[in-house]
TINU-690134 format. One record per residue: residue in one letter; x, y, z of N, C-alpha, C in turn. Coordinates in nm, 4 decimals, always signed. Layout:
<pts>
   residuo       n_c1       n_c2       n_c3      ca_c1      ca_c2      ca_c3       c_c1       c_c2       c_c3
         a          X          Y          Z          X          Y          Z          X          Y          Z
...
</pts>
This chain:
<pts>
   residuo       n_c1       n_c2       n_c3      ca_c1      ca_c2      ca_c3       c_c1       c_c2       c_c3
         x    -2.8871    -1.4284    +4.6589    -2.8899    -1.5122    +4.5393    -3.0316    -1.5590    +4.5131
         x    -3.0740    -1.5581    +4.3856    -3.2087    -1.6001    +4.3509    -3.2271    -1.7496    +4.3710
         x    -3.3391    -1.7868    +4.4238    -3.3752    -1.9274    +4.4312    -3.4318    -1.9699    +4.2970
         x    -3.4456    -2.1026    +4.2762    -3.5029    -2.1526    +4.1518    -3.6435    -2.0995    +4.1300
         x    -3.7221    -2.0930    +4.2400    -3.8589    -2.0424    +4.2289    -3.8621    -1.8977    +4.1833
         x    -3.7671    -1.8162    +4.2365    -3.7618    -1.6757    +4.1983    -3.7251    -1.6609    +4.0505
         x    -3.6330    -1.7452    +4.0037    -3.5949    -1.7419    +3.8626    -3.7107    -1.7807    +3.7730
         x    -3.7869    -1.8797    +3.8156    -3.9045    -1.9219    +3.7396    -4.0056    -1.8089    +3.7310
         x    -4.0293    -1.7384    +3.8436    -4.1236    -1.6276    +3.8449    -4.0778    -1.5146    +3.7537
         x    -3.9453    -1.4882    +3.7540    -3.8924    -1.3827    +3.6676    -3.9120    -1.4182    +3.5205
         x    -3.8858    -1.5446    +3.4859    -3.9026    -1.5885    +3.3476    -4.0485    -1.5829    +3.3057
         x    -4.1388    -1.6208    +3.3978    -4.2810    -1.6163    +3.3670    -4.3281    -1.4729    +3.3460
         x    -4.2720    -1.3793    +3.4248    -4.3094    -1.2391    +3.4119    -4.2680    -1.1854    +3.2763
         x    -4.1480    -1.2274    +3.2270    -4.1018    -1.1848    +3.0952    -4.1855    -1.2503    +2.9861
         x    -4.2155    -1.3789    +3.0037    -4.2899    -1.4536    +2.9027    -4.4364    -1.4104    +2.8972
         x    -4.4890    -1.3619    +3.0090    -4.6280    -1.3188    +3.0163    -4.6328    -1.1752    +3.0699
         x    -4.6043    -1.0780    +2.9846    -4.5927    -0.9393    +3.0316    -4.7249    -0.8686    +3.0563
         x    -4.8349    -0.9252    +3.0071    -4.9639    -0.8570    +3.0161    -5.0413    -0.9056    +3.1375
         x    -5.0790    -0.8123    +3.2238    -5.1489    -0.8459    +3.3476    -5.2925    -0.8885    +3.3202
         x    -5.3618    -0.8130    +3.2359    -5.5000    -0.8473    +3.2019    -5.5382    -0.7789    +3.0715
         x    -5.6570    -0.8130    +3.0227    -5.7032    -0.7620    +2.8943    -5.8493    -0.7210    +2.9056
         x    -5.8793    -0.5990    +2.8646    -6.0182    -0.5534    +2.8575    -6.0635    -0.5717    +2.7136
         x    -6.1580    -0.6626    +2.6870    -6.1884    -0.6997    +2.5482    -6.2608    -0.5943    +2.4658
         x    -6.3246    -0.4969    +2.5330    -6.4003    -0.3983    +2.4550    -6.4157    -0.2683    +2.5331
         x    -6.3912    -0.1568    +2.4646    -6.4139    -0.0252    +2.5228    -6.4438    +0.0750    +2.4120
         x    -6.5312    +0.1699    +2.4426    -6.5572    +0.2826    +2.3527    -6.5053    +0.4130    +2.4118
         x    -6.4341    +0.4024    +2.5241    -6.3934    +0.5212    +2.5991    -6.2452    +0.5533    +2.5875
         x    -6.1627    +0.4586    +2.5498    -6.0183    +0.4766    +2.5647    -5.9444    +0.5174    +2.4385
         x    -6.0086    +0.5054    +2.3232    -5.9516    +0.5565    +2.1987    -6.0579    +0.6475    +2.1383
         x    -6.0270    +0.7760    +2.1210    -6.1298    +0.8704    +2.0745    -6.2020    +0.8238    +1.9487
         x    -6.3343    +0.8055    +1.9619    -6.4229    +0.7754    +1.8493    -6.3951    +0.6394    +1.7841
         x    -6.3300    +0.5485    +1.8570    -6.2998    +0.4161    +1.8027    -6.3365    +0.3076    +1.9040
         x    -6.3690    +0.1901    +1.8527    -6.3852    +0.0733    +1.9398    -6.2481    +0.0089    +1.9589
         x    -6.2232    -0.0406    +2.0790    -6.0889    -0.0909    +2.1084    -6.0924    -0.1950    +2.2184
         x    -5.9803    -0.2635    +2.2346    -5.9548    -0.3424    +2.3549    -5.8326    -0.2821    +2.4227
         x    -5.8122    -0.3152    +2.5504    -5.6994    -0.2596    +2.6264    -5.6112    -0.3721    +2.6772
         x    -5.4824    -0.3598    +2.6549    -5.3837    -0.4519    +2.7092    -5.3155    -0.3830    +2.8268
         x    -5.3313    -0.4425    +2.9468    -5.2745    -0.3837    +3.0678    -5.1415    -0.4531    +3.0990
         x    -5.0317    -0.3817    +3.0798    -4.8991    -0.4389    +3.1007    -4.8581    -0.4299    +3.2480
         x    -4.8061    -0.5394    +3.2991    -4.7616    -0.5434    +3.4387    -4.6325    -0.4637    +3.4563
         x    -4.6213    -0.3995    +3.5721    -4.4982    -0.3301    +3.6072    -4.4970    -0.1833    +3.5674
         x    -4.4249    -0.1044    +3.6463    -4.4104    +0.0381    +3.6189    -4.2845    +0.0882    +3.6876
         x    -4.2236    +0.1919    +3.6300    -4.1033    +0.2504    +3.6903    -4.1354    +0.3761    +3.7702
         x    -4.2635    +0.4028    +3.7900    -4.3068    +0.5085    +3.8806    -4.3961    +0.4482    +3.9881
         x    -4.4070    +0.5179    +4.0984    -4.4926    +0.4749    +4.2091    -4.5815    +0.5921    +4.2498
         x    -4.6626    +0.6382    +4.1560    -4.7455    +0.7563    +4.1800    -4.8364    +0.7328    +4.3004
         x    -4.8383    +0.8289    +4.3912    -4.9097    +0.8107    +4.5175    -5.0571    +0.7826    +4.4961
         x    -5.1160    +0.8418    +4.3912    -5.2595    +0.8274    +4.3665    -5.2926    +0.7140    +4.2686
         x    -5.1945    +0.6317    +4.2312    -5.2149    +0.5313    +4.1266    -5.3313    +0.4380    +4.1588
         x    -5.4218    +0.4217    +4.0604    -5.5406    +0.3369    +4.0770    -5.5133    +0.1899    +4.0482
         x    -5.3953    +0.1602    +3.9974    -5.3664    +0.0231    +3.9537    -5.2494    -0.0407    +4.0287
         x    -5.2505    -0.0373    +4.1627    -5.1368    -0.0971    +4.2345    -5.1198    -0.2445    +4.2052
         x    -5.2313    -0.3147    +4.1776    -5.2216    -0.4576    +4.1494    -5.1492    -0.4823    +4.0169
         x    -5.1566    -0.3864    +3.9245    -5.0850    -0.3988    +3.7975    -4.9396    -0.3554    +3.8135
         x    -4.9183    -0.2465    +3.8858    -4.7822    -0.1954    +3.9078    -4.6952    -0.2974    +3.9798
         x    -4.7503    -0.3615    +4.0810    -4.6726    -0.4558    +4.1615    -4.6957    -0.6020    +4.1208
         x    -4.7908    -0.6253    +4.0321    -4.8295    -0.7610    +3.9983    -4.7429    -0.8241    +3.8905
         x    -4.7706    -0.9495    +3.8641    -4.7023    -1.0260    +3.7609    -4.7938    -1.0415    +3.6405
         x    -4.7344    -1.0517    +3.5234    -4.8120    -1.0749    +3.4036    -4.8751    -1.2135    +3.4033
         x    -4.9869    -1.2253    +3.3339    -5.0581    -1.3542    +3.3265    -5.0862    -1.3974    +3.1827
         x    -5.0618    -1.3081    +3.0853    -5.0959    -1.3374    +2.9463    -4.9734    -1.3135    +2.8576
         x    -4.9429    -1.4096    +2.7721    -4.8279    -1.3974    +2.6827    -4.8637    -1.3173    +2.5574
         x    -4.7617    -1.2711    +2.4860    -4.7845    -1.2047    +2.3583    -4.8546    -1.2983    +2.2606
         x    -4.8143    -1.4254    +2.2615    -4.8721    -1.5221    +2.1689    -5.0223    -1.5375    +2.1915
         x    -5.0628    -1.5525    +2.3173    -5.2056    -1.5665    +2.3496    -5.2824    -1.4392    +2.3119
         x    -5.2179    -1.3254    +2.3326    -5.2823    -1.1984    +2.2994    -5.3051    -1.1862    +2.1496
         x    -5.2051    -1.2249    +2.0702    -5.2204    -1.2204    +1.9252    -5.3316    -1.3141    +1.8783
         x    -5.3416    -1.4305    +1.9424    -5.4498    -1.5237    +1.9093    -5.5860    -1.4584    +1.9328
         x    -5.5985    -1.3882    +2.0464    -5.7234    -1.3181    +2.0767    -5.7509    -1.2092    +1.9731
         x    -5.6482    -1.1300    +1.9402    -5.6677    -1.0177    +1.8496    -5.7078    -1.0636    +1.7099
         x    -5.6593    -1.1789    +1.6681    -5.6974    -1.2319    +1.5364    -5.8469    -1.2623    +1.5303
         x    -5.9069    -1.2904    +1.6457    -6.0523    -1.3144    +1.6487    -6.1309    -1.1847    +1.6501
         x    -6.0612    -1.0714    +1.6650    -6.1278    -0.9410    +1.6712    -6.1057    -0.8572    +1.5459
         x    -6.0412    -0.9158    +1.4455    -6.0269    -0.8449    +1.3185    -6.1640    -0.8068    +1.2631
         x    -6.1777    -0.6810    +1.2216    -6.3016    -0.6259    +1.1646    -6.4121    -0.6083    +1.2697
         x    -6.3837    -0.6407    +1.3951    -6.4777    -0.6163    +1.5038    -6.4344    -0.4979    +1.5894
         x    -6.3030    -0.4786    +1.6009    -6.2464    -0.3659    +1.6753    -6.1640    -0.2796    +1.5820
         x    -6.1607    -0.1503    +1.6116    -6.0791    -0.0580    +1.5327    -5.9350    -0.0508    +1.5824
         x    -5.9177    -0.0632    +1.7149    -5.7885    -0.0274    +1.7731    -5.7518    -0.1158    +1.8923
         x    -5.6226    -0.1109    +1.9255    -5.5703    -0.1759    +2.0458    -5.4995    -0.0695    +2.1288
         x    -5.5354    -0.0616    +2.2566    -5.4749    +0.0341    +2.3491    -5.3723    -0.0392    +2.4348
         x    -5.2500    +0.0105    +2.4352    -5.1434    -0.0446    +2.5181    -5.1326    +0.0428    +2.6432
         x    -5.1613    -0.0149    +2.7604    -5.1658    +0.0625    +2.8836    -5.0934    -0.0147    +2.9943
         x    -5.1157    +0.0255    +3.1184    -5.0465    -0.0414    +3.2277    -5.0809    +0.0197    +3.3623
         x    -4.9841    +0.0153    +3.4564    -4.8399    +0.0001    +3.4389    -4.7831    +0.0928    +3.3319
         x    -4.6663    +0.0554    +3.2840    -4.6014    +0.1270    +3.1751    -4.5708    +0.0271    +3.0645
         x    -4.6451    +0.0377    +2.9561    -4.6375    -0.0634    +2.8506    -4.5058    -0.0614    +2.7740
         x    -4.4322    +0.0501    +2.7754    -4.3106    +0.0599    +2.6962    -4.1858    +0.0121    +2.7700
         x    -4.2029    -0.0425    +2.8891    -4.0881    -0.0947    +2.9644    -4.0407    -0.2294    +2.9121
         x    -4.1283    -0.3038    +2.8476    -4.0975    -0.4414    +2.8107    -4.0108    -0.4462    +2.6847
         x    -3.9039    -0.5261    +2.6911    -3.8024    -0.5275    +2.5859    -3.8593    -0.5635    +2.4491
         x    -3.9606    -0.6494    +2.4467    -4.0150    -0.6955    +2.3193    -4.1396    -0.6176    +2.2779
         x    -4.1644    -0.5053    +2.3438    -4.2890    -0.4317    +2.3156    -4.2919    -0.3768    +2.1731
         x    -4.1775    -0.3330    +2.1203    -4.1760    -0.2765    +1.9850    -4.2128    -0.3832    +1.8820
         x    -4.1507    -0.5004    +1.8932    -4.1807    -0.6094    +1.8000    -4.3257    -0.6532    +1.8122
         x    -4.3767    -0.6544    +1.9353    -4.5160    -0.6959    +1.9566    -4.6124    -0.5931    +1.8973
         x    -4.5859    -0.4659    +1.9198    -4.6692    -0.3606    +1.8614    -4.6692    -0.3714    +1.7085
         x    -4.5520    -0.4036    +1.6512    -4.5444    -0.4223    +1.5057    -4.6330    -0.5381    +1.4606
         x    -4.6337    -0.6462    +1.5382    -4.7182    -0.7618    +1.5049    -4.8664    -0.7250    +1.5098
         x    -4.9040    -0.6473    +1.6113    -5.0438    -0.6059    +1.6249    -5.0819    -0.5114    +1.5103
         x    -4.9913    -0.4214    +1.4757    -5.0155    -0.3267    +1.3659    -5.0394    -0.4011    +1.2348
         x    -4.9645    -0.5100    +1.2137    -4.9786    -0.5885    +1.0908    -5.1176    -0.6506    +1.0783
         x    -5.1850    -0.6684    +1.1916    -5.3199    -0.7242    +1.1887    -5.4240    -0.6222    +1.1422
         x    -5.3807    -0.4967    +1.1286    -5.4698    -0.3940    +1.0762    -5.5319    -0.3032    +1.1800
         x    -5.4894    -0.3132    +1.3048    -5.5469    -0.2305    +1.4110    -5.4769    -0.0951    +1.4199
         x    -5.5524    +0.0067    +1.4584    -5.4924    +0.1323    +1.5029    -5.4278    +0.1077    +1.6389
         x    -5.3198    +0.1789    +1.6691    -5.2459    +0.1580    +1.7932    -5.2457    +0.2858    +1.8762
         x    -5.2911    +0.2728    +2.0003    -5.2822    +0.3831    +2.0965    -5.1912    +0.3408    +2.2113
         x    -5.1052    +0.4323    +2.2535    -5.0127    +0.4080    +2.3640    -5.0487    +0.5000    +2.4801
         x    -5.0711    +0.4414    +2.5978    -5.0815    +0.5190    +2.7221    -4.9454    +0.5114    +2.7901
         x    -4.8807    +0.6240    +2.8112    -4.7442    +0.6195    +2.8647    -4.7172    +0.7330    +2.9630
         x    -4.6253    +0.7055    +3.0569    -4.5808    +0.8098    +3.1489    -4.4647    +0.8905    +3.0908
         x    -4.4233    +0.8559    +2.9683    -4.3201    +0.9335    +2.9005    -4.1785    +0.9014    +2.9415
         x    -4.1594    +0.7959    +3.0183    -4.0264    +0.7656    +3.0734    -3.9357    +0.6918    +2.9760
         x    -3.9881    +0.6521    +2.8595    -3.9103    +0.5743    +2.7631    -3.9032    +0.6448    +2.6271
         x    -3.8388    +0.7615    +2.6217    -3.8368    +0.8370    +2.4958    -3.7688    +0.7639    +2.3805
         x    -3.6684    +0.6814    +2.4093    -3.6003    +0.6107    +2.3012    -3.6912    +0.5064    +2.2374
         x    -3.7703    +0.4383    +2.3195    -3.8664    +0.3421    +2.2663    -3.9726    +0.4157    +2.1857
         x    -4.0221    +0.5256    +2.2409    -4.1220    +0.6057    +2.1722    -4.0680    +0.6562    +2.0387
         x    -3.9441    +0.6987    +2.0371    -3.8816    +0.7480    +1.9144    -3.8790    +0.6400    +1.8072
         x    -3.8427    +0.5184    +1.8456    -3.8375    +0.4082    +1.7488    -3.9767    +0.3750    +1.6956
         x    -4.0763    +0.3772    +1.7829    -4.2135    +0.3507    +1.7394    -4.2611    +0.4563    +1.6397
         x    -4.2231    +0.5811    +1.6650    -4.2603    +0.6897    +1.5740    -4.1900    +0.6732    +1.4396
         x    -4.0601    +0.6448    +1.4446    -3.9826    +0.6301    +1.3217    -4.0333    +0.5146    +1.2362
         x    -4.0791    +0.4081    +1.3019    -4.1297    +0.2911    +1.2292    -4.2779    +0.3028    +1.1943
         x    -4.3383    +0.4174    +1.2286    -4.4786    +0.4459    +1.1983    -4.5717    +0.3375    +1.2530
         x    -4.5499    +0.3023    +1.3790    -4.6261    +0.1943    +1.4411    -4.7392    +0.2425    +1.5312
         x    -4.7463    +0.3723    +1.5579    -4.8496    +0.4211    +1.6498    -4.9321    +0.5309    +1.5847
         x    -5.0589    +0.5367    +1.6261    -5.1534    +0.6334    +1.5701    -5.1962    +0.7409    +1.6686
         x    -5.1898    +0.7079    +1.7979    -5.2388    +0.8024    +1.8994    -5.1671    +0.7728    +2.0314
         x    -5.1366    +0.8786    +2.1052    -5.0666    +0.8641    +2.2330    -5.1373    +0.9467    +2.3393
         x    -5.1539    +0.8877    +2.4575    -5.1983    +0.9623    +2.5754    -5.0779    +0.9732    +2.6684
         x    -5.0300    +1.0941    +2.6875    -4.9095    +1.1189    +2.7663    -4.9483    +1.1734    +2.9030
         x    -4.9070    +1.1036    +3.0076    -4.9365    +1.1473    +3.1438    -4.8361    +1.2540    +3.1878
         x    -4.8883    +1.3689    +3.2225    -4.8073    +1.4801    +3.2745    -4.8315    +1.4818    +3.4253
         x    -4.7380    +1.4283    +3.5002    -4.7589    +1.4077    +3.6440    -4.7499    +1.5368    +3.7243
         x    -4.6501    +1.6174    +3.6938    -4.6268    +1.7397    +3.7720    -4.5076    +1.8129    +3.7147
         x    -4.4879    +1.9367    +3.7602    -4.3668    +2.0108    +3.7285    -4.2510    +1.9528    +3.8092
         x    -4.1262    +1.9839    +3.7716    -4.0107    +1.9207    +3.8371    -4.0099    +1.9292    +3.9892
         x    -4.0563    +2.0415    +4.0457    -4.0493    +2.0573    +4.1915    -4.1430    +1.9619    +4.2662
         x    -4.2469    +1.9123    +4.1986    -4.3395    +1.8169    +4.2614    -4.3294    +1.6769    +4.2041
         x    -4.2570    +1.6622    +4.0949    -4.2561    +1.5365    +4.0202    -4.2051    +1.4196    +4.1032
         x    -4.0927    +1.4389    +4.1708    -4.0327    +1.3276    +4.2460    -4.1223    +1.2840    +4.3615
         x    -4.1844    +1.3802    +4.4302    -4.2725    +1.3460    +4.5410    -4.3921    +1.2644    +4.4935
         x    -4.4536    +1.3070    +4.3839    -4.5754    +1.2418    +4.3365    -4.5466    +1.1070    +4.2735
         x    -4.4389    +1.0972    +4.1951    -4.4110    +0.9741    +4.1205    -4.3123    +0.8816    +4.1888
         x    -4.2434    +0.9326    +4.2939    -4.1372    +0.8550    +4.3590    -4.0314    +0.8137    +4.2566
         x    -4.0026    +0.9039    +4.1644    -3.9027    +0.8774    +4.0612    -3.8354    +1.0091    +4.0211
         x    -3.7278    +0.9955    +3.9443    -3.6568    +1.1126    +3.8929    -3.6594    +1.1092    +3.7402
         x    -3.7791    +1.1045    +3.6862    -3.7954    +1.0790    +3.5429    -3.8597    +1.1960    +3.4686
         x    -3.8482    +1.3171    +3.5222    -3.9086    +1.4306    +3.4520    -3.8395    +1.4576    +3.3190
         x    -3.7078    +1.4508    +3.3152    -3.6355    +1.4799    +3.1909    -3.6734    +1.3822    +3.0797
         x    -3.6807    +1.2501    +3.1054    -3.7316    +1.1600    +3.0011    -3.8735    +1.1954    +2.9563
         x    -3.9601    +1.2319    +3.0532    -4.0954    +1.2751    +3.0160    -4.0893    +1.3930    +2.9199
         x    -4.0055    +1.4900    +2.9519    -3.9940    +1.6095    +2.8690    -3.9460    +1.5738    +2.7285
         x    -3.8526    +1.4808    +2.7197    -3.8043    +1.4364    +2.5883    -3.9175    +1.3714    +2.5089
         x    -4.0001    +1.2936    +2.5770    -4.1129    +1.2290    +2.5093    -4.2123    +1.3329    +2.4578
         x    -4.2408    +1.4335    +2.5395    -4.3318    +1.5399    +2.4979    -4.2791    +1.6102    +2.3728
         x    -4.1506    +1.6437    +2.3715    -4.0920    +1.7132    +2.2570    -4.0922    +1.6245    +2.1327
         x    -4.0676    +1.4943    +2.1516    -4.0740    +1.4000    +2.0399    -4.2125    +1.4002    +1.9765
         x    -4.3143    +1.3956    +2.0606    -4.4514    +1.3924    +2.0101    -4.4874    +1.5217    +1.9392
         x    -4.4411    +1.6333    +1.9931    -4.4686    +1.7619    +1.9295    -4.4077    +1.7698    +1.7894
         x    -4.2922    +1.7073    +1.7729    -4.2229    +1.7106    +1.6450    -4.2742    +1.6047    +1.5471
         x    -4.3456    +1.5058    +1.5982    -4.3802    +1.3882    +1.5182    -4.4985    +1.4071    +1.4253
         x    -4.5931    +1.4916    +1.4648    -4.7161    +1.5040    +1.3879    -4.8205    +1.4002    +1.4240
         x    -4.7893    +1.3108    +1.5162    -4.8843    +1.2094    +1.5621    -4.9884    +1.2745    +1.6528
         x    -5.1123    +1.2294    +1.6418    -5.2172    +1.2799    +1.7312    -5.1880    +1.2337    +1.8737
         x    -5.1931    +1.3281    +1.9681    -5.1725    +1.2887    +2.1071    -5.2424    +1.3870    +2.1993
         x    -5.2664    +1.3392    +2.3205    -5.3257    +1.4224    +2.4243    -5.2355    +1.4212    +2.5463
         x    -5.2491    +1.5247    +2.6265    -5.1776    +1.5325    +2.7542    -5.2820    +1.5278    +2.8651
         x    -5.2528    +1.4546    +2.9720    -5.3521    +1.4378    +3.0784    -5.2827    +1.4338    +3.2146
         x    -5.3564    +1.4756    +3.3160    -5.3032    +1.4829    +3.4523    -5.4089    +1.4364    +3.5509
         x    -5.3670    +1.3532    +3.6454    -5.4536    +1.3180    +3.7571    -5.4251    +1.4146    +3.8722
         x    -5.5322    +1.4647    +3.9331    -5.5172    +1.5656    +4.0383    -5.5756    +1.5166    +4.1694
         x    -5.4915    +1.5129    +4.2722    -5.5384    +1.5005    +4.4109    -5.5110    +1.6351    +4.4761
         x    -5.6111    +1.6927    +4.5424    -5.6000    +1.8296    +4.5925    -5.4909    +1.8466    +4.6978
         x    -5.4463    +1.7364    +4.7610    -5.3352    +1.7459    +4.8558    -5.2009    +1.7583    +4.7840
         x    -5.1975    +1.7192    +4.6560    -5.0713    +1.7110    +4.5834    -5.0566    +1.8179    +4.4756
         x    -5.1667    +1.8541    +4.4110    -5.1638    +1.9522    +4.3026    -5.2777    +2.0519    +4.3217
         x    -5.2444    +2.1806    +4.3164    -5.3466    +2.2840    +4.3336    -5.3609    +2.3684    +4.2065
         x    -5.4426    +2.4700    +4.2141    -5.4690    +2.5553    +4.0972    -5.3412    +2.6177    +4.0433
         x    -5.2578    +2.6686    +4.1316    -5.1331    +2.7307    +4.0874    -5.0447    +2.6312    +4.0136
         x    -5.0381    +2.5072    +4.0642    -4.9581    +2.4038    +3.9983    -5.0093    +2.3773    +3.8574
         x    -5.1414    +2.3634    +3.8439    -5.2002    +2.3375    +3.7128    -5.1751    +2.4540    +3.6172
         x    -5.1852    +2.5750    +3.6675    -5.1582    +2.6911    +3.5823    -5.0130    +2.6915    +3.5343
         x    -4.9210    +2.6506    +3.6224    -4.7806    +2.6396    +3.5823    -4.7630    +2.5320    +3.4765
         x    -4.8356    +2.4207    +3.4921    -4.8260    +2.3112    +3.3962    -4.8818    +2.3523    +3.2601
         x    -4.9914    +2.4265    +3.2611    -5.0487    +2.4764    +3.1359    -4.9513    +2.5737    +3.0690
         x    -4.8897    +2.6602    +3.1501    -4.7899    +2.7525    +3.0968    -4.6712    +2.6791    +3.0370
         x    -4.6272    +2.5748    +3.1051    -4.5162    +2.4935    +3.0546    -4.5523    +2.4305    +2.9205
         x    -4.6722    +2.3720    +2.9116    -4.7156    +2.3102    +2.7855    -4.7199    +2.4137    +2.6737
         x    -4.7728    +2.5311    +2.7045    -4.7781    +2.6369    +2.6042    -4.6406    +2.6775    +2.5567
         x    -4.5453    +2.6847    +2.6476    -4.4083    +2.7244    +2.6128    -4.3387    +2.6209    +2.5259
         x    -4.3780    +2.4936    +2.5395    -4.3168    +2.3891    +2.4551    -4.3770    +2.3879    +2.3150
         x    -4.4906    +2.4564    +2.2983    -4.5555    +2.4592    +2.1680    -4.6780    +2.3721    +2.1589
         x    -4.7188    +2.3141    +2.2727    -4.8378    +2.2288    +2.2710    -4.9634    +2.3139    +2.2562
         x    -5.0512    +2.2720    +2.1679    -5.1831    +2.3347    +2.1542    -5.2866    +2.2231    +2.1468
         x    -5.4043    +2.2480    +2.1950    -5.5084    +2.1463    +2.1879    -5.5676    +2.1169    +2.3233
         x    -5.6033    +1.9907    +2.3432    -5.6754    +1.9497    +2.4628    -5.5811    +1.9040    +2.5745
         x    -5.6143    +1.9475    +2.6949    -5.5434    +1.9049    +2.8166    -5.6494    +1.8503    +2.9104
         x    -5.6391    +1.7210    +2.9401    -5.7413    +1.6527    +3.0193    -5.6983    +1.6411    +3.1651
         x    -5.7875    +1.6835    +3.2535    -5.7630    +1.6725    +3.3971    -5.8635    +1.5764    +3.4571
         x    -5.8112    +1.4797    +3.5295    -5.8950    +1.3837    +3.6002    -5.8798    +1.4063    +3.7495
         x    -5.9918    +1.4261    +3.8190    -5.9875    +1.4351    +3.9641    -5.9704    +1.2963    +4.0252
         x    -5.8927    +1.2910    +4.1298    -5.8776    +1.1677    +4.2073    -6.0144    +1.1201    +4.2555
         x    -6.0386    +0.9905    +4.2445    -6.1647    +0.9317    +4.2898    -6.1478    +0.8848    +4.4342
         x    -6.2137    +0.9525    +4.5261    -6.1996    +0.9182    +4.6676    -6.2503    +0.7758    +4.6939
         x    -6.1747    +0.7051    +4.7778    -6.2143    +0.5701    +4.8159    -6.1567    +0.4603    +4.7290
         x    -6.0914    +0.4968    +4.6186    -6.0323    +0.3956    +4.5310    -5.9045    +0.3403    +4.5929
         x    -5.8725    +0.2120    +4.5703    -5.7469    +0.1560    +4.6205    -5.6288    +0.2166    +4.5455
         x    -5.5321    +0.2682    +4.6177    -5.4181    +0.3356    +4.5560    -5.2880    +0.2904    +4.6216
         x    -5.1761    +0.3288    +4.5604    -5.0446    +0.2913    +4.6134    -5.0218    +0.3522    +4.7513
         x    -5.0578    +0.4786    +4.7669    -5.0398    +0.5475    +4.8957    -5.1770    +0.5867    +4.9502
         x    -5.1936    +0.5713    +5.0803    -5.3202    +0.6131    +5.1416    -5.3219    +0.7653    +5.1496
         x    -5.4210    +0.8243    +5.0826    -5.4308    +0.9693    +5.0769    -5.5608    +1.0169    +5.1409
         x    -5.5610    +1.1425    +5.1824    -5.6812    +1.2003    +5.2399    -5.7839    +1.2332    +5.1327
         x    -5.8924    +1.2947    +5.1746    -6.0006    +1.3304    +5.0825    -5.9521    +1.4357    +4.9833
         x    -5.9865    +1.4152    +4.8573    -5.9503    +1.5108    +4.7530    -6.0728    +1.5930    +4.7144
         x    -6.0547    +1.7240    +4.7029    -6.1647    +1.8147    +4.6712    -6.1561    +1.8595    +4.5255
         x    -6.2717    +1.8763    +4.4627    -6.2782    +1.9077    +4.3195    -6.2945    +2.0579    +4.2962
         x    -6.2091    +2.1352    +4.3586    -6.2210    +2.2802    +4.3477    -6.1847    +2.3319    +4.2087
         x    -6.1003    +2.2589    +4.1375    -6.0520    +2.3078    +4.0082    -6.1627    +2.3233    +3.9055
         x    -6.2674    +2.2425    +3.9169    -6.3753    +2.2483    +3.8183    -6.4497    +2.3822    +3.8216
         x    -6.4318    +2.4575    +3.9286    -6.4950    +2.5888    +3.9391    -6.4160    +2.6961    +3.8642
         x    -6.2954    +2.6595    +3.8191    -6.2059    +2.7569    +3.7584    -6.2093    +2.7474    +3.6059
         x    -6.1887    +2.8604    +3.5408    -6.1699    +2.8614    +3.3959    -6.0199    +2.8580    +3.3691
         x    -5.9686    +2.7403    +3.3409    -5.8248    +2.7217    +3.3287    -5.7756    +2.7243    +3.1840
         x    -5.8670    +2.7209    +3.0906    -5.8278    +2.7176    +2.9495    -5.7590    +2.8476    +2.9089
         x    -5.6715    +2.8359    +2.8104    -5.6054    +2.9530    +2.7526    -5.6469    +2.9617    +2.6058
         x    -5.5914    +3.0589    +2.5377    -5.6241    +3.0770    +2.3957    -5.5853    +2.9540    +2.3137
         x    -5.4751    +2.8869    +2.3528    -5.4235    +2.7754    +2.2740    -5.4505    +2.6381    +2.3348
         x    -5.4756    +2.6327    +2.4655    -5.4936    +2.5034    +2.5327    -5.6299    +2.4990    +2.5998
         x    -5.7080    +2.3993    +2.5600    -5.8426    +2.3816    +2.6160    -5.8376    +2.2770    +2.7256
         x    -5.8785    +2.3143    +2.8455    -5.8761    +2.2225    +2.9595    -6.0130    +2.1537    +2.9716
         x    -6.0087    +2.0201    +2.9822    -6.1290    +1.9404    +2.9983    -6.1189    +1.8586    +3.1267
         x    -6.2305    +1.8403    +3.1939    -6.2355    +1.7531    +3.3109    -6.3095    +1.6257    +3.2718
         x    -6.2548    +1.5123    +3.3154    -6.3216    +1.3873    +3.2831    -6.2995    +1.2849    +3.3926
         x    -6.3650    +1.1691    +3.3781    -6.3606    +1.0656    +3.4802    -6.2303    +0.9911    +3.4842
         x    -6.2325    +0.8801    +3.5546    -6.1117    +0.8013    +3.5820    -6.0378    +0.7645    +3.4550
         x    -5.9051    +0.7925    +3.4533    -5.8232    +0.7605    +3.3363    -5.7811    +0.6143    +3.3403
</pts>
């Protein structure tokens, strides 16, 4: 049975869903200035996750306080990036995104794809402009890497985005102990078969970073390979 203190903490987590806020970035929304809202909590436990403090942490900022901040950034920032954790887990996220959109900002969503119904509603209501979809692994490796059984929801999200016409990118974090060249080639083939064309971003694991699971040294062998196809261009970049 929950104690009073536990109930208070749960209510505070709901009332303050945002773990922290990055007030300015030129890196997270292509060709736009933005701020980043880091939402607490996630339904995956990716072994290489760089944000364990966000995944396991409690929120510290309310939607109301965030809106107050964003009103001071009108005409100073182009966009707001919703990240995490998993930003689409929160029950009031759709209404909050609508409030932010009304302020005139472009909206980018960073998501693991586990909430296709929420994503569908956001698309139908024309509330988002850009999506970064994390492609963790093919089904045979997905559960090991993410500690979840959420590949099918991810796949639904990918298909939704393909049908939507919204600009989006697909990206994968690679630790050489978990994903190799053959795995990436299978993932590229899978994307091609779904009809995805465009950019596929690969980020190498950054050795020494605090992560959910202690992992060995990761080697950057993939950068020596030409992985691009006629329809999908593979890019390597820094920490996502």
